[in-house]
C-alpha positions as CSV (number, residue, x, y, z in Angstrom):
1,M,6.8,36.0,9.4
2,R,5.8,32.9,11.4
3,L,8.0,32.2,14.4
4,H,9.3,28.7,15.1
5,E,10.9,27.0,18.1
6,S,14.3,28.4,18.7
7,D,15.9,25.0,19.6
8,R,14.7,23.1,16.5
9,V,17.8,21.4,15.1
10,V,16.5,21.0,11.4
11,R,14.0,23.0,9.4
12,V,11.4,20.6,8.0
13,G,9.0,21.4,5.2
14,I,6.2,19.9,3.1
15,G,5.2,20.4,-0.5
16,L,2.4,22.8,-1.3
17,R,0.0,21.1,-3.7
18,R,-3.2,22.7,-5.0
19,G,-6.4,20.9,-3.9
20,T,-7.3,19.3,-0.6
21,L,-3.8,19.6,0.9
22,M,-3.6,23.3,0.2
23,T,-6.9,23.8,1.8
24,E,-5.8,21.9,4.9
25,I,-2.7,23.9,5.2
26,E,-4.7,27.1,4.9
27,E,-7.1,26.0,7.6
28,Q,-4.8,24.3,10.0
29,R,-1.5,26.3,9.6
30,P,0.6,23.2,10.4
31,D,3.9,23.5,12.4
32,V,6.2,23.2,9.4
33,D,9.2,25.4,8.7
34,F,8.7,26.0,5.0
35,L,6.6,25.1,2.0
36,E,8.1,23.9,-1.3
37,V,6.6,24.5,-4.8
38,A,7.6,23.9,-8.4
39,P,7.9,27.4,-9.9
40,E,6.4,26.3,-13.2
41,N,3.2,25.2,-11.5
42,W,2.6,28.8,-10.3
43,I,4.2,31.0,-12.9
44,R,1.0,31.3,-15.1
45,F,-1.4,31.4,-12.2
46,G,-3.2,34.6,-11.2
47,G,-6.5,35.6,-9.5
48,P,-7.7,33.7,-6.4
49,A,-5.1,31.0,-6.7
50,R,-2.2,33.5,-6.7
51,A,-3.8,35.4,-3.8
52,R,-4.1,32.2,-1.7
53,F,-0.4,31.4,-2.5
54,K,0.7,34.9,-1.4
55,A,-1.3,34.6,1.8
56,L,0.5,31.4,2.8
57,L,3.8,33.0,2.2
58,E,3.1,35.5,4.8
59,D,3.3,32.7,7.3
60,Y,5.8,30.3,5.7
61,P,9.2,30.7,4.0
62,L,9.4,29.4,0.4
63,Y,11.7,26.8,-1.1
64,T,11.4,25.9,-4.8
65,H,12.1,22.7,-6.7
66,G,11.7,22.8,-10.5
67,L,10.7,20.1,-12.9
68,S,11.3,21.4,-16.4
69,L,14.8,22.9,-16.7
70,S,16.2,19.7,-18.4
71,I,19.7,20.6,-17.4
72,G,21.1,17.6,-19.1
73,G,19.0,17.6,-22.2
74,P,20.4,17.5,-25.8
75,A,18.2,20.4,-27.0
76,P,19.3,24.0,-26.3
77,L,18.2,25.4,-23.0
78,D,14.8,27.1,-23.0
79,M,16.0,30.5,-22.0
80,A,12.5,32.0,-22.2
81,F,11.5,29.5,-19.5
82,V,14.7,30.3,-17.5
83,D,13.7,34.0,-17.6
84,D,10.2,33.1,-16.4
85,V,11.7,31.2,-13.5
86,A,14.0,34.2,-12.8
87,D,11.0,36.5,-12.6
88,F,9.2,34.2,-10.2
89,L,12.3,33.9,-8.0
90,D,12.8,37.7,-8.0
91,E,9.2,38.2,-7.0
92,Y,8.9,35.6,-4.2
93,R,12.6,35.5,-3.0
94,P,12.6,31.8,-2.0
95,E,15.3,30.5,0.3
96,L,16.6,28.1,-2.4
97,Y,16.0,27.1,-6.1
98,S,16.7,23.5,-6.9
99,E,16.2,21.3,-9.9
100,H,17.0,17.7,-11.1
101,L,20.3,16.4,-12.4
102,S,18.5,14.8,-15.4
103,F,16.8,15.7,-18.6
104,C,13.1,15.8,-19.5
105,S,13.0,17.2,-23.0
106,D,14.5,17.1,-26.5
107,N,12.3,18.3,-29.3
108,A,9.3,17.9,-26.9
109,H,8.6,17.4,-23.2
110,L,9.1,13.8,-22.1
111,Y,7.1,14.1,-18.9
112,D,9.7,12.1,-17.0
113,L,13.1,12.7,-15.4
114,M,15.6,10.7,-17.5
115,P,19.2,10.0,-16.2
116,I,22.2,11.6,-17.9
117,P,24.9,9.3,-19.2
118,F,27.8,9.1,-16.7
119,T,30.5,10.3,-19.2
120,E,33.0,13.1,-19.5
121,E,31.2,14.5,-22.5
122,A,28.0,14.7,-20.5
123,I,29.8,16.4,-17.6
124,K,31.1,19.1,-19.9
125,H,27.7,19.6,-21.4
126,V,25.9,19.8,-18.1
127,V,28.5,22.1,-16.5
128,A,28.2,24.6,-19.3
129,R,24.4,24.7,-19.0
130,I,24.6,25.1,-15.2
131,D,26.9,28.0,-15.6
132,T,24.5,29.6,-18.1
133,V,21.5,29.2,-15.8
134,Q,23.3,30.4,-12.6
135,Q,24.5,33.5,-14.4
136,R,21.0,34.2,-15.8
137,L,19.3,33.7,-12.4
138,G,22.0,35.4,-10.4
139,R,22.0,32.6,-7.8
140,R,23.4,29.2,-7.1
141,L,21.5,26.2,-8.3
142,A,21.1,23.0,-6.2
143,L,20.7,19.9,-8.3
144,E,19.1,16.6,-7.1
145,N,20.5,13.2,-7.6
146,V,17.8,11.3,-9.4
147,S,16.6,7.7,-9.4
148,Y,17.0,5.5,-12.4
149,Y,16.0,1.9,-13.2
150,S,18.2,0.5,-16.0
151,P,22.0,1.0,-16.6
152,V,23.0,4.1,-18.5
153,E,25.9,4.7,-20.8
154,S,28.9,5.2,-18.5
155,T,32.6,5.6,-18.2
156,M,32.4,6.2,-14.5
157,D,30.0,5.5,-11.6
158,E,27.2,7.7,-10.5
159,R,29.1,9.0,-7.4
160,T,32.1,10.2,-9.5
161,F,29.7,11.8,-12.0
162,I,27.9,13.9,-9.4
163,L,31.2,14.8,-7.6
164,E,32.7,16.1,-10.9
165,I,29.7,18.2,-11.7
166,L,29.6,19.7,-8.2
167,E,33.3,20.6,-8.4
168,R,33.4,22.0,-12.0
169,A,30.1,23.8,-12.0
170,N,30.4,25.3,-8.5
171,C,26.8,24.4,-7.7
172,D,25.1,22.8,-4.7
173,L,23.5,19.4,-4.1
174,L,20.0,18.6,-3.2
175,L,20.6,15.2,-1.7
176,D,17.6,13.0,-2.1
177,V,18.0,10.3,0.5
178,N,15.3,8.1,-0.9
179,N,16.8,8.2,-4.4
180,V,20.2,7.1,-2.9
181,Y,18.5,4.1,-1.3
182,V,16.4,3.3,-4.4
183,N,19.5,3.3,-6.6
184,S,21.5,1.3,-4.1
185,V,19.0,-1.5,-4.3
186,N,18.5,-1.3,-8.1
187,H,22.2,-1.0,-8.9
188,G,23.9,-2.8,-6.0
189,Y,25.9,-0.3,-4.0
190,D,26.3,0.7,-0.4
191,P,24.0,3.7,0.2
192,A,25.8,4.9,3.3
193,A,29.1,5.0,1.5
194,F,27.5,7.0,-1.3
195,I,26.2,9.5,1.2
196,D,29.6,9.7,2.9
197,A,31.3,10.5,-0.5
198,M,29.1,13.6,-1.0
199,P,30.8,16.9,0.1
200,A,28.9,18.0,3.1
201,E,29.6,21.7,2.4
202,R,27.8,21.4,-0.9
203,V,24.6,19.8,0.4
204,S,22.2,22.6,0.8
205,Y,18.9,20.7,1.0
206,L,17.6,17.1,1.6
207,H,14.5,15.3,0.3
208,V,13.0,12.2,1.9
209,A,10.2,10.2,0.4
210,G,8.4,6.9,0.1
211,H,8.8,4.3,-2.7
212,H,7.2,1.2,-4.1
213,Q,9.1,-2.1,-3.7
214,V,8.3,-4.2,-6.8
215,E,10.9,-7.0,-6.3
216,P,13.7,-7.5,-3.8
217,D,16.1,-5.9,-6.2
218,L,13.7,-3.4,-7.9
219,I,12.3,-0.2,-6.3
220,I,10.3,2.5,-8.0
221,D,10.6,6.0,-6.6
222,S,6.9,6.7,-6.4
223,H,6.6,9.6,-3.9
224,G,3.3,8.0,-3.1
225,A,3.8,6.0,0.1
226,P,5.1,6.6,3.6
227,V,8.9,6.7,4.1
228,S,10.3,3.2,4.7
229,D,12.4,2.1,7.7
230,P,15.6,1.7,5.7
231,V,15.3,5.2,4.3
232,W,14.6,6.6,7.9
233,D,17.9,4.9,9.0
234,L,19.8,6.3,6.0
235,L,18.4,9.8,6.8
236,G,19.9,9.6,10.3
237,H,23.2,8.6,8.8
238,T,22.9,11.5,6.4
239,Y,22.4,14.1,9.2
240,R,25.5,12.7,10.9
241,H,27.5,13.4,7.7
242,V,26.0,16.7,6.4
243,G,24.7,18.3,9.6
244,A,21.5,20.4,10.1
245,V,20.4,20.7,6.5
246,P,16.8,21.8,5.7
247,T,14.7,18.7,4.8
248,L,11.5,18.2,2.7
249,L,9.0,15.4,3.3
250,E,8.2,14.8,-0.4
251,R,4.7,13.4,-1.2
252,D,3.2,13.8,-4.7
253,F,0.7,11.0,-5.1
254,D,-1.9,9.3,-2.9
255,I,-1.5,12.3,-0.5
256,P,-2.9,11.4,2.9
257,P,-4.6,13.8,5.3
258,L,-2.3,16.5,6.6
259,A,-2.3,14.9,10.1
260,E,-0.5,11.8,8.6
261,L,2.1,13.9,6.9
262,M,2.7,15.7,10.2
263,D,3.4,12.4,11.9
264,E,6.2,11.9,9.3
265,V,7.4,15.5,9.9
266,A,7.7,14.6,13.6
267,T,9.7,11.5,12.7
268,I,12.2,13.6,10.6
269,R,12.6,16.0,13.6
270,R,13.2,13.2,16.0
271,I,15.8,11.5,13.8
272,A,17.6,14.8,13.2
273,E,17.6,15.6,17.0
274,Q,19.0,12.1,17.8
275,A,21.6,12.2,15.1
276,L,22.8,15.8,15.6
277,R,22.6,16.2,19.4
278,G,24.2,12.8,19.8
279,Q,27.1,14.1,17.8
280,A,27.4,17.2,19.9
281,A,27.3,15.2,23.2
């Protein structure tokens, strides 16, 4: 296993994407602390692609972030898919398995991450499904707060909805800092106050990403641009609240050369060091 600096305050990773980025990672072996993949993008792969994947895992720990669980969906859980994920997790033993607090299917796959209504009925539905998945996988699930662009059916706010699910389902939170900022602009709330309301002991993972500002009051969570200054500021605030939580630099579209991603990785490490060592002083 690859060794890393002993005084690093936060583990920082990047997403492994097949194509040019994967080749760059193979050739350059960048100084990152882990790689993240979506299990469903690798479950069916064998041959040379699987061999390359395994070779990288000899040097890097693995984190996983799924796309297709549809934990809030109206259709029954796809237990055959859950079993496939379980087999993948058992084979590769990632540090963490995370998914989205959303739904992406009903009688067909929607190819998007749709927000769940903020209602008591939805909480009961989601909690029961989380319990089923955690029992089948034999591990805790970390769920990500998602971005959304129009109001959803609600009898409570987003913050209360997430807190209730974390408490009742006894699961963890993947806190996506960019999604908090995006939603705060789109729906008019204080992002720092939202972060502060999340239970630090349940935050097992952070994501940070770029977005596209369409209008002053409308942001699209694109994962296709550098991280913005307000999100960097919110990331520092997040570290002061949750501590040294592993952090992924998320980039899915318009992926730049690896050197540019590593500049942002360095920024994450600098922000974490300033936030966490400043607290300890």
